[in-house]
Backbone and ligand atoms as CSV (ligand in chain L), in Angstrom:
chain,resi,resn,atom,element,x,y,z
A,1,UNK,N,N,33.595,-0.702,-4.380
A,1,UNK,CA,C,32.616,-0.028,-3.523
A,1,UNK,C,C,33.030,-0.186,-2.056
A,2,UNK,N,N,33.002,0.918,-1.337
A,2,UNK,CA,C,33.383,0.846,0.077
A,2,UNK,C,C,32.323,0.086,0.873
A,3,UNK,N,N,32.775,-0.805,1.739
A,3,UNK,CA,C,31.817,-1.548,2.564
A,3,UNK,C,C,31.284,-0.690,3.702
A,4,UNK,N,N,31.876,0.491,3.888
A,4,UNK,CA,C,31.427,1.321,5.004
A,4,UNK,C,C,30.330,2.304,4.613
A,5,UNK,N,N,30.060,2.412,3.332
A,5,UNK,CA,C,29.032,3.370,2.920
A,5,UNK,C,C,27.645,2.888,3.334
A,6,UNK,N,N,26.753,3.817,3.714
A,6,UNK,CA,C,25.378,3.407,4.018
A,6,UNK,C,C,24.664,2.919,2.758
A,7,UNK,N,N,23.562,2.215,2.971
A,7,UNK,CA,C,22.824,1.607,1.856
A,7,UNK,C,C,21.361,1.997,1.948
A,8,UNK,N,N,20.810,2.404,0.830
A,8,UNK,CA,C,19.410,2.797,0.792
A,8,UNK,C,C,18.589,1.683,0.141
A,9,UNK,N,N,17.367,1.501,0.616
A,9,UNK,CA,C,16.466,0.525,0.022
A,9,UNK,C,C,15.077,1.117,-0.119
A,10,UNK,N,N,14.339,0.604,-1.094
A,10,UNK,CA,C,12.989,1.102,-1.377
A,10,UNK,C,C,11.999,-0.053,-1.297
A,11,UNK,N,N,10.846,0.206,-0.727
A,11,UNK,CA,C,9.793,-0.805,-0.677
A,11,UNK,C,C,8.451,-0.212,-1.067
A,12,UNK,N,N,7.619,-1.043,-1.667
A,12,UNK,CA,C,6.273,-0.614,-2.090
A,12,UNK,C,C,5.310,-1.762,-1.806
A,13,UNK,N,N,4.089,-1.426,-1.410
A,13,UNK,CA,C,3.072,-2.463,-1.319
A,13,UNK,C,C,1.694,-1.846,-1.521
A,14,UNK,N,N,0.767,-2.645,-1.962
A,14,UNK,CA,C,-0.628,-2.220,-2.073
A,14,UNK,C,C,-1.517,-3.405,-1.737
A,15,UNK,N,N,-2.610,-3.114,-1.074
A,15,UNK,CA,C,-3.629,-4.134,-0.792
A,15,UNK,C,C,-5.001,-3.513,-1.016
A,16,UNK,N,N,-5.963,-4.346,-1.379
A,16,UNK,CA,C,-7.332,-3.850,-1.546
A,16,UNK,C,C,-8.093,-3.951,-0.220
A,17,UNK,N,N,-9.034,-3.029,-0.026
A,17,UNK,CA,C,-9.965,-3.124,1.090
A,17,UNK,C,C,-11.023,-4.175,0.750
A,18,UNK,N,N,-11.751,-4.601,1.785
A,18,UNK,CA,C,-12.855,-5.519,1.557
A,18,UNK,C,C,-12.787,-6.773,2.405
A,19,UNK,N,N,-11.707,-6.922,3.173
A,19,UNK,CA,C,-11.594,-8.103,4.026
A,19,UNK,C,C,-12.367,-7.885,5.327
A,20,UNK,N,N,-12.983,-8.947,5.788
A,20,UNK,CA,C,-13.751,-8.890,7.030
A,20,UNK,C,C,-12.814,-9.137,8.211
A,21,UNK,N,N,-11.958,-8.168,8.449
A,21,UNK,CA,C,-11.037,-8.239,9.593
A,21,UNK,C,C,-10.583,-6.814,9.888
A,22,UNK,N,N,-9.958,-6.582,11.045
A,22,UNK,CA,C,-9.553,-5.214,11.386
A,22,UNK,C,C,-8.521,-4.666,10.400
A,23,UNK,N,N,-8.562,-3.349,10.201
A,23,UNK,CA,C,-7.512,-2.668,9.439
A,23,UNK,C,C,-6.287,-2.551,10.346
A,24,UNK,N,N,-5.190,-3.149,9.900
A,24,UNK,CA,C,-3.973,-3.187,10.713
A,24,UNK,C,C,-2.850,-2.588,9.871
A,25,UNK,N,N,-2.241,-1.511,10.371
A,25,UNK,CA,C,-1.128,-0.870,9.667
A,25,UNK,C,C,0.014,-0.687,10.654
A,26,UNK,N,N,1.195,-1.166,10.303
A,26,UNK,CA,C,2.354,-1.148,11.199
A,26,UNK,C,C,2.006,-1.781,12.543
A,27,UNK,N,N,1.142,-2.791,12.518
A,27,UNK,CA,C,0.782,-3.507,13.739
A,27,UNK,C,C,-0.270,-2.810,14.575
A,28,UNK,N,N,-0.743,-1.645,14.138
A,28,UNK,CA,C,-1.725,-0.866,14.901
A,28,UNK,C,C,-3.109,-1.097,14.291
A,29,UNK,N,N,-4.066,-1.479,15.117
A,29,UNK,CA,C,-5.443,-1.643,14.637
A,29,UNK,C,C,-6.089,-0.259,14.573
A,30,UNK,N,N,-6.556,0.099,13.380
A,30,UNK,CA,C,-7.098,1.432,13.107
A,30,UNK,C,C,-8.585,1.294,12.802
A,31,UNK,N,N,-9.437,1.982,13.566
A,31,UNK,CA,C,-10.878,1.834,13.344
A,31,UNK,C,C,-11.262,2.201,11.909
A,32,UNK,N,N,-11.948,1.280,11.229
A,32,UNK,CA,C,-12.391,1.502,9.855
A,32,UNK,C,C,-13.476,0.476,9.560
A,33,UNK,N,N,-14.246,0.714,8.478
A,33,UNK,CA,C,-15.360,-0.194,8.200
A,33,UNK,C,C,-14.943,-1.425,7.400
A,34,UNK,N,N,-13.664,-1.535,7.039
A,34,UNK,CA,C,-13.190,-2.673,6.265
A,34,UNK,C,C,-11.699,-2.872,6.514
A,35,UNK,N,N,-11.251,-4.114,6.347
A,35,UNK,CA,C,-9.829,-4.414,6.490
A,35,UNK,C,C,-9.196,-4.687,5.144
A,36,UNK,N,N,-7.901,-4.941,5.146
A,36,UNK,CA,C,-7.155,-5.182,3.912
A,36,UNK,C,C,-7.088,-6.674,3.607
A,37,UNK,N,N,-7.261,-6.989,2.314
A,37,UNK,CA,C,-7.130,-8.370,1.869
A,37,UNK,C,C,-5.655,-8.765,1.877
A,38,UNK,N,N,-5.406,-10.053,1.700
A,38,UNK,CA,C,-4.018,-10.517,1.640
A,38,UNK,C,C,-3.862,-11.853,2.327
A,39,UNK,N,N,-2.805,-12.553,1.929
A,39,UNK,CA,C,-2.543,-13.895,2.453
A,39,UNK,C,C,-2.185,-13.834,3.939
A,40,UNK,N,N,-1.385,-12.818,4.307
A,40,UNK,CA,C,-1.017,-12.624,5.712
A,40,UNK,C,C,-2.119,-11.790,6.363
A,41,UNK,N,N,-1.776,-10.941,7.318
A,41,UNK,CA,C,-2.784,-10.073,7.941
A,41,UNK,C,C,-3.058,-8.813,7.120
A,42,UNK,N,N,-2.412,-8.673,5.959
A,42,UNK,CA,C,-2.684,-7.556,5.057
A,42,UNK,C,C,-2.029,-6.241,5.444
A,43,UNK,N,N,-1.068,-6.290,6.353
A,43,UNK,CA,C,-0.434,-5.059,6.866
A,43,UNK,C,C,0.576,-4.524,5.837
A,44,UNK,N,N,0.065,-3.657,4.953
A,44,UNK,CA,C,0.877,-3.175,3.827
A,44,UNK,C,C,2.056,-2.307,4.288
A,45,UNK,N,N,1.923,-1.650,5.439
A,45,UNK,CA,C,3.046,-0.847,5.938
A,45,UNK,C,C,4.200,-1.772,6.340
A,46,UNK,N,N,3.869,-2.811,7.088
A,46,UNK,CA,C,4.910,-3.776,7.474
A,46,UNK,C,C,5.553,-4.381,6.228
A,47,UNK,N,N,4.755,-4.660,5.191
A,47,UNK,CA,C,5.296,-5.298,3.981
A,47,UNK,C,C,6.223,-4.354,3.229
A,48,UNK,N,N,5.823,-3.082,3.092
A,48,UNK,CA,C,6.676,-2.131,2.355
A,48,UNK,C,C,7.985,-1.884,3.102
A,49,UNK,N,N,7.905,-1.782,4.429
A,49,UNK,CA,C,9.137,-1.550,5.204
A,49,UNK,C,C,10.030,-2.793,5.148
A,50,UNK,N,N,9.426,-3.968,5.175
A,50,UNK,CA,C,10.214,-5.204,5.044
A,50,UNK,C,C,10.987,-5.204,3.727
A,51,UNK,N,N,10.311,-4.844,2.640
A,51,UNK,CA,C,10.998,-4.809,1.344
A,51,UNK,C,C,12.066,-3.722,1.296
A,52,UNK,N,N,11.843,-2.616,1.987
A,52,UNK,CA,C,12.844,-1.542,1.984
A,52,UNK,C,C,14.131,-1.983,2.687
A,53,UNK,N,N,13.995,-2.645,3.837
A,53,UNK,CA,C,15.233,-3.052,4.547
A,53,UNK,C,C,15.915,-4.209,3.821
A,54,UNK,N,N,15.115,-5.149,3.289
A,54,UNK,CA,C,15.724,-6.249,2.526
A,54,UNK,C,C,16.398,-5.712,1.269
A,55,UNK,N,N,15.762,-4.732,0.637
A,55,UNK,CA,C,16.329,-4.143,-0.575
A,55,UNK,C,C,17.642,-3.433,-0.304
A,56,UNK,N,N,17.711,-2.707,0.811
A,56,UNK,CA,C,18.947,-1.991,1.141
A,56,UNK,C,C,20.112,-2.959,1.328
A,57,UNK,N,N,19.813,-4.132,1.864
A,57,UNK,CA,C,20.859,-5.138,2.097
A,57,UNK,C,C,21.017,-6.080,0.903
A,58,UNK,N,N,20.222,-5.886,-0.149
A,58,UNK,CA,C,20.217,-6.776,-1.318
A,58,UNK,C,C,20.010,-8.234,-0.895
A,59,UNK,N,N,19.015,-8.424,-0.009
A,59,UNK,CA,C,18.703,-9.768,0.515
A,59,UNK,C,C,17.375,-10.286,-0.039
A,60,UNK,N,N,17.012,-9.836,-1.224
A,60,UNK,CA,C,15.792,-10.338,-1.842
A,60,UNK,C,C,14.578,-9.534,-1.425
A,61,UNK,N,N,13.420,-10.210,-1.323
A,61,UNK,CA,C,12.190,-9.491,-0.992
A,61,UNK,C,C,11.298,-10.344,-0.096
A,62,UNK,N,N,10.214,-9.729,0.330
A,62,UNK,CA,C,9.325,-10.371,1.304
A,62,UNK,C,C,8.736,-11.662,0.743
A,63,UNK,N,N,8.488,-11.702,-0.562
A,63,UNK,CA,C,7.909,-12.897,-1.179
A,63,UNK,C,C,8.857,-14.084,-1.169
A,64,UNK,N,N,10.157,-13.803,-1.200
A,64,UNK,CA,C,11.146,-14.883,-1.125
A,64,UNK,C,C,11.283,-15.400,0.308
A,65,UNK,N,N,11.214,-14.460,1.268
A,65,UNK,CA,C,11.397,-14.844,2.668
A,65,UNK,C,C,10.152,-15.539,3.224
A,66,UNK,N,N,8.970,-15.068,2.791
A,66,UNK,CA,C,7.694,-15.578,3.317
A,66,UNK,C,C,6.763,-15.875,2.138
A,67,UNK,N,N,6.964,-16.964,1.400
A,67,UNK,CA,C,6.173,-17.217,0.185
A,67,UNK,C,C,4.677,-17.310,0.482
A,68,UNK,N,N,3.858,-16.633,-0.359
A,68,UNK,CA,C,2.409,-16.663,-0.101
A,68,UNK,C,C,1.772,-17.977,-0.556
A,69,UNK,N,N,2.614,-18.889,-1.088
A,69,UNK,CA,C,2.134,-20.239,-1.385
A,69,UNK,C,C,2.285,-21.155,-0.169
A,70,UNK,N,N,2.924,-20.622,0.891
A,70,UNK,CA,C,3.215,-21.441,2.072
A,70,UNK,C,C,2.117,-21.219,3.119
A,71,UNK,N,N,1.366,-22.280,3.472
A,71,UNK,CA,C,0.252,-22.091,4.410
A,71,UNK,C,C,0.673,-21.543,5.769
A,72,UNK,N,N,1.956,-21.679,6.132
A,72,UNK,CA,C,2.351,-21.196,7.464
A,72,UNK,C,C,2.258,-19.665,7.567
A,73,UNK,N,N,2.193,-18.946,6.429
A,73,UNK,CA,C,2.097,-17.484,6.474
A,73,UNK,C,C,0.675,-16.981,6.297
A,74,UNK,N,N,-0.321,-17.915,6.200
A,74,UNK,CA,C,-1.719,-17.486,6.080
A,74,UNK,C,C,-2.144,-16.784,7.369
A,75,UNK,N,N,-2.608,-15.546,7.241
A,75,UNK,CA,C,-3.032,-14.777,8.418
A,75,UNK,C,C,-1.893,-14.379,9.323
A,76,UNK,N,N,-0.651,-14.473,8.820
A,76,UNK,CA,C,0.532,-14.239,9.657
A,76,UNK,C,C,0.599,-12.802,10.166
A,77,UNK,N,N,1.231,-12.646,11.314
A,77,UNK,CA,C,1.490,-11.332,11.906
A,77,UNK,C,C,2.644,-10.692,11.124
A,78,UNK,N,N,2.309,-9.685,10.328
A,78,UNK,CA,C,3.321,-9.085,9.451
A,78,UNK,C,C,4.399,-8.344,10.225
A,79,UNK,N,N,4.086,-7.869,11.433
A,79,UNK,CA,C,5.133,-7.216,12.221
A,79,UNK,C,C,6.151,-8.246,12.708
A,80,UNK,N,N,5.697,-9.484,12.958
A,80,UNK,CA,C,6.651,-10.553,13.294
A,80,UNK,C,C,7.512,-10.879,12.074
A,81,UNK,N,N,6.905,-10.815,10.879
A,81,UNK,CA,C,7.682,-11.026,9.655
A,81,UNK,C,C,8.731,-9.923,9.493
A,82,UNK,N,N,8.349,-8.686,9.797
A,82,UNK,CA,C,9.315,-7.571,9.724
A,82,UNK,C,C,10.454,-7.777,10.719
A,83,UNK,N,N,10.123,-8.229,11.918
A,83,UNK,CA,C,11.157,-8.492,12.925
A,83,UNK,C,C,12.121,-9.569,12.433
A,84,UNK,N,N,11.579,-10.603,11.786
A,84,UNK,CA,C,12.424,-11.672,11.231
A,84,UNK,C,C,13.326,-11.125,10.116
A,85,UNK,N,N,12.759,-10.290,9.252
A,85,UNK,CA,C,13.558,-9.694,8.164
A,85,UNK,C,C,14.668,-8.819,8.751
A,86,UNK,N,N,14.341,-8.097,9.826
A,86,UNK,CA,C,15.357,-7.246,10.459
A,86,UNK,C,C,16.489,-8.103,11.030
A,87,UNK,N,N,16.134,-9.256,11.599
A,87,UNK,CA,C,17.174,-10.164,12.106
A,87,UNK,C,C,18.098,-10.618,10.968
A,88,UNK,N,N,17.517,-10.822,9.772
A,88,UNK,CA,C,18.333,-11.226,8.612
A,88,UNK,C,C,19.338,-10.132,8.231
A,89,UNK,N,N,18.892,-8.884,8.266
A,89,UNK,CA,C,19.829,-7.813,7.872
A,89,UNK,C,C,20.900,-7.601,8.953
A,90,UNK,N,N,20.513,-7.848,10.206
A,90,UNK,CA,C,21.495,-7.752,11.297
A,90,UNK,C,C,22.537,-8.872,11.156
A,91,UNK,N,N,22.069,-10.091,10.830
A,91,UNK,CA,C,23.004,-11.215,10.590
A,91,UNK,C,C,23.959,-10.893,9.452
A,92,UNK,N,N,23.490,-10.119,8.479
A,92,UNK,CA,C,24.317,-9.761,7.317
A,92,UNK,C,C,25.245,-8.578,7.617
A,93,UNK,N,N,25.163,-8.041,8.851
A,93,UNK,CA,C,26.124,-7.013,9.258
A,93,UNK,C,C,25.618,-5.583,9.155
A,94,UNK,N,N,24.283,-5.430,9.076
A,94,UNK,CA,C,23.701,-4.085,8.959
A,94,UNK,C,C,22.853,-3.749,10.176
A,95,UNK,N,N,22.607,-2.447,10.361
A,95,UNK,CA,C,21.536,-2.005,11.253
A,95,UNK,C,C,20.770,-0.875,10.573
A,96,UNK,N,N,19.539,-0.683,11.014
A,96,UNK,CA,C,18.681,0.359,10.440
A,96,UNK,C,C,19.086,1.704,11.024
A,97,UNK,N,N,19.285,2.692,10.144
A,97,UNK,CA,C,19.530,4.074,10.574
A,97,UNK,C,C,18.198,4.816,10.660
A,98,UNK,N,N,17.462,4.824,9.565
A,98,UNK,CA,C,16.127,5.441,9.590
A,98,UNK,C,C,15.259,4.869,8.478
A,99,UNK,N,N,13.959,5.053,8.665
A,99,UNK,CA,C,12.956,4.600,7.694
A,99,UNK,C,C,11.953,5.734,7.516
A,100,UNK,N,N,11.560,5.965,6.276
A,100,UNK,CA,C,10.519,6.960,5.983
A,100,UNK,C,C,9.435,6.280,5.144
A,101,UNK,N,N,8.195,6.472,5.529
A,101,UNK,CA,C,7.092,5.820,4.811
A,101,UNK,C,C,6.005,6.837,4.458
A,102,UNK,N,N,5.341,6.599,3.351
A,102,UNK,CA,C,4.141,7.349,2.986
A,102,UNK,C,C,3.028,6.346,2.714
A,103,UNK,N,N,1.901,6.532,3.408
A,103,UNK,CA,C,0.709,5.686,3.219
A,103,UNK,C,C,-0.296,6.517,2.439
A,104,UNK,N,N,-0.738,5.989,1.296
A,104,UNK,CA,C,-1.702,6.726,0.465
A,104,UNK,C,C,-3.046,6.021,0.576
A,105,UNK,N,N,-4.017,6.704,1.177
A,105,UNK,CA,C,-5.365,6.143,1.312
A,105,UNK,C,C,-6.365,7.279,1.440
A,106,UNK,N,N,-7.530,7.059,0.866
A,106,UNK,CA,C,-8.550,8.113,0.925
A,106,UNK,C,C,-9.162,8.181,2.326
A,107,UNK,N,N,-9.371,7.017,2.916
A,107,UNK,CA,C,-9.896,6.900,4.277
A,107,UNK,C,C,-9.240,5.696,4.935
A,108,UNK,N,N,-9.187,5.594,6.230
A,108,UNK,CA,C,-9.557,6.606,7.228
A,108,UNK,C,C,-8.431,7.622,7.408
A,109,UNK,N,N,-8.675,8.617,8.219
A,109,UNK,CA,C,-7.630,9.578,8.586
A,109,UNK,C,C,-6.574,8.850,9.430
A,110,UNK,N,N,-5.323,9.034,9.082
A,110,UNK,CA,C,-4.259,8.295,9.761
A,110,UNK,C,C,-3.558,9.106,10.839
A,111,UNK,N,N,-3.697,10.431,10.794
A,111,UNK,CA,C,-2.917,11.280,11.703
A,111,UNK,C,C,-3.000,10.851,13.175
A,112,UNK,N,N,-4.198,10.465,13.674
A,112,UNK,CA,C,-4.261,10.103,15.101
A,112,UNK,C,C,-3.452,8.846,15.438
A,113,UNK,N,N,-3.034,8.090,14.433
A,113,UNK,CA,C,-2.387,6.799,14.659
A,113,UNK,C,C,-0.901,6.799,14.301
A,114,UNK,N,N,-0.399,7.945,13.832
A,114,UNK,CA,C,0.983,7.998,13.332
A,114,UNK,C,C,1.989,7.666,14.440
A,115,UNK,N,N,1.808,8.239,15.628
A,115,UNK,CA,C,2.803,7.999,16.684
A,115,UNK,C,C,2.835,6.527,17.074
A,116,UNK,N,N,1.653,5.910,17.176
A,116,UNK,CA,C,1.609,4.481,17.530
A,116,UNK,C,C,2.297,3.644,16.457
A,117,UNK,N,N,2.090,3.995,15.176
A,117,UNK,CA,C,2.746,3.241,14.099
A,117,UNK,C,C,4.260,3.425,14.155
A,118,UNK,N,N,4.707,4.647,14.413
A,118,UNK,CA,C,6.162,4.892,14.512
A,118,UNK,C,C,6.768,4.055,15.639
A,119,UNK,N,N,6.060,3.997,16.760
A,119,UNK,CA,C,6.593,3.253,17.911
A,119,UNK,C,C,6.658,1.757,17.609
A,120,UNK,N,N,5.631,1.226,16.946
A,120,UNK,CA,C,5.635,-0.211,16.627
A,120,UNK,C,C,6.752,-0.558,15.648
A,121,UNK,N,N,6.929,0.293,14.635
A,121,UNK,CA,C,7.999,0.042,13.659
A,121,UNK,C,C,9.364,0.175,14.330
A,122,UNK,N,N,9.520,1.164,15.206
A,122,UNK,CA,C,10.800,1.377,15.890
A,122,UNK,C,C,11.171,0.153,16.717
A,123,UNK,N,N,10.193,-0.407,17.424
A,123,UNK,CA,C,10.451,-1.599,18.238
A,123,UNK,C,C,10.888,-2.768,17.355
A,124,UNK,N,N,10.187,-2.958,16.240
A,124,UNK,CA,C,10.513,-4.084,15.345
A,124,UNK,C,C,11.899,-3.934,14.738
A,125,UNK,N,N,12.318,-2.699,14.522
A,125,UNK,CA,C,13.574,-2.454,13.798
A,125,UNK,C,C,14.744,-2.132,14.723
A,126,UNK,N,N,14.473,-2.040,16.036
A,126,UNK,CA,C,15.560,-1.796,16.986
A,126,UNK,C,C,16.137,-0.393,16.904
A,127,UNK,N,N,15.278,0.587,16.577
A,127,UNK,CA,C,15.718,1.986,16.557
A,127,UNK,C,C,14.766,2.808,17.417
A,128,UNK,N,N,15.125,4.061,17.671
A,128,UNK,CA,C,14.222,4.915,18.430
A,128,UNK,C,C,13.157,5.470,17.468
A,129,UNK,N,N,11.986,5.862,17.993
A,129,UNK,CA,C,10.939,6.408,17.117
A,129,UNK,C,C,11.397,7.632,16.325
A,130,UNK,N,N,12.445,8.316,16.807
A,130,UNK,CA,C,13.016,9.444,16.033
A,130,UNK,C,C,13.498,9.010,14.662
A,131,UNK,N,N,13.844,7.733,14.544
A,131,UNK,CA,C,14.377,7.214,13.288
A,131,UNK,C,C,13.302,6.714,12.340
A,132,UNK,N,N,12.048,6.846,12.743
A,132,UNK,CA,C,10.943,6.322,11.931
A,132,UNK,C,C,9.978,7.450,11.608
A,133,UNK,N,N,9.669,7.607,10.338
A,133,UNK,CA,C,8.684,8.590,9.899
A,133,UNK,C,C,7.520,7.866,9.218
A,134,UNK,N,N,6.317,8.260,9.560
A,134,UNK,CA,C,5.107,7.734,8.911
A,134,UNK,C,C,4.262,8.933,8.487
A,135,UNK,N,N,3.940,8.995,7.204
A,135,UNK,CA,C,3.171,10.120,6.687
A,135,UNK,C,C,1.943,9.588,5.951
A,136,UNK,N,N,0.788,10.186,6.207
A,136,UNK,CA,C,-0.432,9.788,5.515
A,136,UNK,C,C,-0.822,10.826,4.481
A,137,UNK,N,N,-1.325,10.350,3.340
A,137,UNK,CA,C,-1.826,11.247,2.280
A,137,UNK,C,C,-3.083,10.629,1.690
A,138,UNK,N,N,-3.939,11.463,1.120
A,138,UNK,CA,C,-5.005,10.935,0.274
A,138,UNK,C,C,-4.480,10.893,-1.162
A,139,UNK,N,N,-5.271,10.305,-2.063
A,139,UNK,CA,C,-4.903,10.332,-3.484
A,139,UNK,C,C,-5.726,11.373,-4.235
A,140,UNK,N,N,-6.263,12.361,-3.475
A,140,UNK,CA,C,-7.052,13.452,-4.075
A,140,UNK,C,C,-8.200,12.908,-4.924
A,141,UNK,N,N,-8.729,11.746,-4.498
A,141,UNK,CA,C,-9.887,11.175,-5.190
A,141,UNK,C,C,-9.575,10.481,-6.506
A,142,UNK,N,N,-8.291,10.434,-6.870
A,142,UNK,CA,C,-7.949,9.864,-8.187
A,142,UNK,C,C,-7.799,8.344,-8.123
A,143,UNK,N,N,-8.227,7.688,-9.186
A,143,UNK,CA,C,-7.933,6.283,-9.430
A,143,UNK,C,C,-8.514,5.369,-8.337
A,144,UNK,N,N,-8.070,4.115,-8.332
A,144,UNK,CA,C,-8.658,3.130,-7.419
A,144,UNK,C,C,-8.426,3.506,-5.956
A,145,UNK,N,N,-7.243,4.027,-5.652
A,145,UNK,CA,C,-6.959,4.430,-4.268
A,145,UNK,C,C,-7.869,5.596,-3.875
A,146,UNK,N,N,-8.072,6.510,-4.791
A,146,UNK,CA,C,-8.940,7.654,-4.533
A,146,UNK,C,C,-10.396,7.247,-4.338
A,147,UNK,N,N,-10.810,6.140,-4.974
A,147,UNK,CA,C,-12.182,5.632,-4.797
A,147,UNK,C,C,-12.313,4.784,-3.536
A,148,UNK,N,N,-11.211,4.622,-2.803
A,148,UNK,CA,C,-11.253,3.869,-1.556
A,148,UNK,C,C,-11.213,2.372,-1.750
A,149,UNK,N,N,-10.746,1.917,-2.924
A,149,UNK,CA,C,-10.720,0.472,-3.179
A,149,UNK,C,C,-9.525,-0.208,-2.516
A,150,UNK,N,N,-8.526,0.566,-2.156
A,150,UNK,CA,C,-7.351,-0.021,-1.519
A,150,UNK,C,C,-6.413,1.070,-1.069
A,151,UNK,N,N,-5.254,0.655,-0.590
A,151,UNK,CA,C,-4.245,1.652,-0.211
A,151,UNK,C,C,-2.875,1.215,-0.703
A,152,UNK,N,N,-1.986,2.209,-0.759
A,152,UNK,CA,C,-0.615,1.990,-1.212
A,152,UNK,C,C,0.340,2.507,-0.149
A,153,UNK,N,N,1.488,1.860,-0.049
A,153,UNK,CA,C,2.525,2.304,0.893
A,153,UNK,C,C,3.871,2.339,0.174
A,154,UNK,N,N,4.578,3.432,0.367
A,154,UNK,CA,C,5.939,3.592,-0.148
A,154,UNK,C,C,6.872,3.734,1.051
A,155,UNK,N,N,8.047,3.104,0.994
A,155,UNK,CA,C,8.976,3.181,2.132
A,155,UNK,C,C,10.408,3.227,1.624
A,156,UNK,N,N,11.233,4.021,2.282
A,156,UNK,CA,C,12.674,3.956,2.059
A,156,UNK,C,C,13.338,3.694,3.404
A,157,UNK,N,N,14.451,2.958,3.334
A,157,UNK,CA,C,15.212,2.642,4.546
A,157,UNK,C,C,16.681,2.913,4.283
A,158,UNK,N,N,17.343,3.457,5.276
A,158,UNK,CA,C,18.801,3.605,5.224
A,158,UNK,C,C,19.408,2.641,6.236
A,159,UNK,N,N,20.349,1.832,5.743
A,159,UNK,CA,C,21.073,0.893,6.614
A,159,UNK,C,C,22.533,1.301,6.674
A,160,UNK,N,N,23.164,1.041,7.825
A,160,UNK,CA,C,24.612,1.221,7.944
A,160,UNK,C,C,25.233,-0.107,8.360
A,161,UNK,N,N,26.521,-0.257,8.054
A,161,UNK,CA,C,27.252,-1.445,8.506
A,161,UNK,C,C,27.441,-1.369,10.017
A,162,UNK,N,N,27.218,-2.469,10.680
A,162,UNK,CA,C,27.363,-2.506,12.138
A,162,UNK,C,C,28.842,-2.642,12.500
L,1,MG,MG,MG,1.617,-7.055,0.955
């Protein structure tokens, strides 16, 4: 296998609503009546993108880097975790080319917050916002996500050798 070929990675995350804290996605606080549960700050976008970049570099996953059994990650800033994961892929000789994400949630509407999320992810990953895509969708009322019980995030990342 050529070491010069780009590498693709995939990340997925889901969290349930119901936490008494702000809804935070890609580091952006989004007005909503409930926040996401989770050991860290519940930022499922940061978690899915972290897994996508780690996956592209075959460097394991977010659970290995930041174990949820470790009290130091309780309530942790997930964007800081993403920045740390990005440093790991840079140490391994990669840089991020682009990232594409889809957030599936029935509520709230995400469109007004997409640019802010792209900018936060771009800063964490050391790329321009042109290299970051964030797309919001509903689940058309289907299943737990459609009932508003939680949200899901899918992410792909392309890395190149530095
Ligand atoms: Mg998570």
